[in-house]
N, C-alpha and C positions, 0 to 999 in steps of 0.2 A: 435642469442644470442652472446654476446661478452665475451670471456674468458680473464682473466688476468693471467700473469705468476707470481707465488708466490714461496716462499721458505719455507722449513720446515726442522727441525733438526731430523735426524733419528740416529739409532745406527751406521750407516755407514757414517755419515757426513751430510752435507747439500744437500738437493735434490731440484731441480727445478721442479715445476708442474704447470699445468693450472687448474684453478677452479674459483669459485665465493667466496670462503671462505678464509679469510686472516689468515695466521698462524703467530705466533710471531717469530721474529728473535731476538735472545738474543744478547745483547751488546757484550758479550765475543766472538762472532763469527766473529769479524771484519777481523781477519787474514784469516779465512776460506772464507769469502765473497770476500776478496781481491784476493785470489787464484782463485776463480771461475771467477772473472772478468779477471784476468791475463790469464787464460787458455781458455777464451771465452766460458765458459759454461753458463754464463749469461752476459748480457750487463749492463753497468752502467745505461743506460736509463731504463731498466726493473727494476733494483734495486731502482732507484730513484722514479719510478712510485709506487713501493711497499711502500716505506717510506712515500711518500706524501699521498698515500691512507690511510695509518694507522694513520698519524697525523690528517688528516681531519676527519677520522672516530671517533676518540676519543677526539679530542680537545674540543668539546662542554661540555664534562664532566671534563676533566683535566684542561682546561684553561691554556695550556702550550705554545701556539704559539701566538706571537704578530703579526708577518708578515710572510706569506709564500713567498718564493723567487722562485716560480715555474718556471718562465720564465728563470731566471738565472740558476736554477738547471738543466733544460733540455739542456740549452746551454752548461754548463760545462760537463754534462754527455755525450753529443754528442762529444765534444772535447776529452774527455777521451777515448771514443771508437775509434775515428779517430786516435788518437795517438797510441793506441795499434795496430790498423791495419797497421800503418807505422813502427811497431816494437819498438816504444818508450814506456817504462814503467818507471813511476816515483817513484815507491815504494809501500809499503803496503796500503797506503791510496788512491791509484790511482782509481778513479771512485767510491769511497765510499761516500754515502750521510751522512751528519751531520747537526746539528743545532748549531747556535751560540747564546750565551746569548745576550740579547738586550742592553747590555752595550758596545758591540763591534761594531764599525762603519764599514759599508759596503756601498760603493758609491751607490747612487740612492735608498737606502732603509732607512726607519725610524730607528733611534736609540733613543728610548724613555726613556731609563733608568728606565722604569716602572712607570714614573711620569706623571701625568695629565698635568703638566706644559710643558713637553717636548714631548707630545704624537704625534705631527706632525713634530718633528725635523728630518731633514735629514742632516747628516754630510758627505759631499762628499770627504771623505778621507778613505783610506784603513788602518785599524788597523793592527798592526804588526802580530798578531795571524792570522788574515784573510789572509794576504799576504802569510804567511807560509803554511797554509792549502791549499790555492789556488795553490801555486807552487808545492805542493805534489800531485796535481790532485784530491783532495777531492772535493765533490759536495755539495754546500750549499743549503739546502732545506727549511730552515726557520730561522727566528730570534725568539729565545725562551724567555719566560717571565723571567724577573728579578724583584724582589720586588722593590717597589718605591725607587729610588736612591740606588739600590743594597742592600736594607735592608728588611728583613722579606719576607713573602709570599704574601703580599697584594700589588697589582699594580692597575693602573687606569682601567683595564678591569675586575677585579675580584680578585679571590684568587686561586692560583694554588694548585691543589690536587696531592697527592702522587699516582703515577700510580699503585703501589702495594697494596695500601689501600686507596680508595677514601674517606674514612671517615676522613683521616688525610690530613694535608696540607703539601706542599713541599716548601722549601726555598733553596736558595743557587744559 
């Protein structure tokens, strides 16, 4: 059997453990996660695997991901780990996985603006925000849904649900 490394929040902070059950990592723990990466208690590759696993596990319900950037994510995570091994630390986002709204261009990946008209569009330019996040060592795991032309919660692939209440829809 294959075990995965996961994270959970305890009264003593974030703990790394191996199991088959995925535990939620709260968004407000980014600084703590960054510290775990910086102190090599977890690797960026392990954290990236956790985030991708969670996105894939729940995306069929939430309809939040337009494109997974898995190959890029593992490349960036590996680079983040290698930099740390060389004593190079880029700051609190170093090795932290994140998703970009699909209105932000990333070379070699679709930028659909949530619109059926542009669902196959690839803009081979780096948006400023992507450049900044990349230079901080952050790891792009997915392009996230934006309502059609950045309006509302309806996009060419469905309607994005609120992760805290799947009976409601999410926009923005």
